[in-house]
C-alpha positions as CSV (number, residue, x, y, z in Angstrom):
1,M,-36.0,27.3,14.7
2,T,-37.0,23.9,13.6
3,G,-35.9,21.6,10.4
4,N,-38.9,22.8,8.2
5,D,-37.7,26.4,8.5
6,A,-37.6,27.9,4.9
7,G,-33.6,29.5,5.0
8,A,-32.5,27.0,7.8
9,I,-28.5,26.7,7.2
10,A,-27.5,23.0,7.7
11,A,-24.8,22.7,10.1
12,P,-21.1,21.9,8.6
13,T,-20.4,18.0,8.6
14,S,-17.6,16.4,8.5
15,L,-16.1,14.4,5.5
16,Y,-16.8,11.1,7.1
17,D,-20.5,12.1,8.0
18,R,-21.0,13.6,4.2
19,L,-19.8,10.0,2.9
20,I,-21.5,8.1,5.0
21,G,-24.9,10.2,3.9
22,D,-23.8,10.1,0.3
23,L,-23.5,6.2,0.4
24,D,-26.6,5.6,2.4
25,A,-28.5,7.8,0.4
26,A,-27.0,5.4,-2.5
27,G,-28.3,2.2,-1.2
28,A,-24.8,1.3,-1.2
29,R,-23.5,-2.1,0.8
30,Y,-20.8,-0.9,3.4
31,R,-19.3,-2.0,7.0
32,V,-17.7,0.7,9.0
33,L,-14.4,-0.6,10.9
34,E,-13.2,0.8,13.7
35,H,-9.2,0.3,14.8
36,A,-6.4,1.9,16.2
37,P,-5.4,4.9,14.4
38,E,-3.1,4.5,11.3
39,G,-2.6,5.9,7.9
40,R,-0.1,3.4,6.9
41,T,-1.9,1.1,3.9
42,D,0.3,-1.5,5.2
43,L,-0.2,-1.6,8.5
44,V,-4.0,-0.5,8.6
45,S,-4.8,-3.4,6.2
46,A,-3.4,-5.6,9.2
47,L,-5.6,-3.9,11.6
48,R,-8.1,-4.2,9.7
49,G,-7.7,-7.7,8.3
50,N,-8.0,-7.3,5.1
51,D,-5.4,-8.1,2.3
52,V,-3.6,-5.2,1.2
53,A,-4.8,-5.7,-2.6
54,Q,-8.2,-4.7,-1.3
55,A,-7.0,-1.4,0.3
56,A,-7.8,2.1,-1.8
57,K,-4.3,3.7,-1.9
58,C,-5.3,7.2,-2.6
59,L,-2.5,9.5,-4.1
60,V,-3.0,13.1,-5.0
61,V,-1.0,14.2,-8.0
62,M,0.0,17.4,-10.1
63,V,0.3,17.5,-13.2
64,K,1.1,20.0,-15.7
65,I,0.2,21.0,-19.2
66,G,2.5,23.2,-20.7
67,K,3.3,25.7,-19.1
68,K,0.1,27.5,-17.6
69,Q,-1.9,24.9,-16.6
70,T,-2.1,22.5,-13.9
71,R,-4.7,19.7,-12.7
72,H,-5.0,17.7,-10.1
73,V,-5.3,13.5,-10.2
74,L,-6.9,12.0,-6.8
75,A,-5.0,8.7,-8.1
76,V,-6.7,5.2,-6.2
77,V,-4.3,2.3,-6.5
78,P,-4.1,-1.2,-4.7
79,G,-2.5,-0.8,-1.5
80,D,0.0,-3.2,-2.9
81,A,0.8,-1.3,-6.1
82,R,2.8,1.6,-6.9
83,L,1.5,4.2,-9.1
84,D,3.1,5.2,-12.6
85,L,3.2,9.1,-12.2
86,Q,4.5,8.8,-16.4
87,A,0.9,7.0,-17.0
88,V,-1.5,9.6,-15.0
89,K,0.9,12.4,-17.2
90,E,0.0,10.3,-20.1
91,L,-3.5,9.9,-19.3
92,L,-3.9,14.0,-18.8
93,G,-1.6,15.2,-21.8
94,G,0.9,16.9,-19.2
95,T,4.0,17.8,-19.5
96,Y,5.3,17.2,-16.2
97,A,3.8,14.7,-13.3
98,A,4.7,14.7,-9.7
99,F,3.5,14.0,-6.4
100,A,1.4,17.3,-4.6
101,A,2.6,19.5,-2.0
102,K,1.6,18.0,1.4
103,D,-0.4,21.1,2.5
104,K,-2.2,21.0,-1.1
105,A,-3.0,17.3,-1.7
106,E,-5.1,17.4,2.2
107,E,-6.6,20.9,0.8
108,L,-7.9,19.5,-2.3
109,A,-8.9,15.9,-0.6
110,G,-10.2,17.6,2.4
111,S,-8.2,15.4,4.8
112,V,-5.0,14.7,6.4
113,S,-2.5,12.2,4.4
114,G,-3.4,8.7,5.7
115,T,-7.2,9.9,5.3
116,V,-8.0,10.4,1.4
117,L,-11.0,9.2,0.6
118,P,-11.3,7.1,-2.8
119,F,-14.1,10.0,-3.5
120,S,-13.7,13.2,-5.0
121,Y,-15.8,15.9,-3.5
122,D,-13.6,19.1,-5.1
123,P,-14.3,19.7,-8.9
124,R,-10.9,21.0,-9.3
125,L,-9.5,16.8,-8.1
126,E,-10.3,14.5,-11.3
127,L,-10.9,11.1,-9.4
128,V,-8.7,7.8,-11.9
129,V,-8.7,4.6,-10.7
130,D,-6.3,1.9,-11.8
131,P,-8.8,-1.4,-13.1
132,S,-6.8,-3.7,-10.9
133,L,-8.2,-2.5,-7.7
134,L,-12.0,-3.0,-8.9
135,E,-11.2,-6.6,-9.3
136,Q,-11.9,-7.1,-5.6
137,P,-14.8,-7.7,-4.6
138,E,-14.5,-5.3,-1.5
139,L,-12.6,-2.5,-1.1
140,Y,-11.1,-1.1,2.0
141,F,-10.0,2.8,3.0
142,N,-9.9,4.9,5.7
143,A,-13.2,7.2,5.5
144,A,-11.6,10.8,6.5
145,R,-10.9,8.9,10.1
146,L,-7.3,7.7,11.4
147,D,-9.6,5.6,13.7
148,R,-12.3,4.5,11.2
149,S,-12.1,2.6,7.9
150,L,-14.9,1.4,5.5
151,A,-15.2,-1.8,3.6
152,L,-17.4,-1.0,0.5
153,A,-18.4,-3.6,-2.1
154,T,-16.7,-2.9,-5.4
155,E,-19.7,-2.3,-7.8
156,D,-21.0,0.1,-5.2
157,Y,-18.0,2.3,-5.4
158,V,-17.7,2.4,-9.2
159,R,-21.5,3.7,-9.0
160,V,-21.3,6.1,-6.5
161,A,-17.9,7.5,-7.4
162,E,-18.2,7.1,-11.0
163,P,-13.7,7.2,-11.2
164,R,-12.5,7.3,-14.2
165,V,-11.0,4.0,-15.3
166,A,-7.3,3.9,-16.5
167,G,-4.0,2.1,-15.9
168,I,-1.9,3.9,-13.4
169,V,-0.1,1.5,-11.7
170,T,3.5,0.3,-12.8
171,S,4.0,-2.9,-14.1
172,S,7.5,-3.8,-12.5
């Protein structure tokens, strides 16, 4: 079978490969950074040589809307900031918000903790980014792998990811 055959099934690709393909297709400006395996924002920022404020920290939040509906948010904040769960709850008109269970977060994100992308490839996961992160000229994040990160031009991130932008970090 050749690549031109009608009905050919594409080989499954990793989330990393999908991201790179999407960024390339969009003409995004990015650099790939290889480093020792690390998923903690402060430690991986030191390995990459970026300020922690430039790191896109990605957290999956579960929000209850009344008693019967649950929504999930991929909250993306600067690496040196704390997520304000109350702000996420209010943004969605929820009655309760908490960090999602690790297995649910990894299922929705498509990758393991410490490698969650600041992009949502699951329609059940709403992407929300704090505006303070978008003040940086370039964002750094693990690229669905513990040993590889991307440095991505912020304006290209916004254009490709199309996040909802809302204040979701604590002011204290």
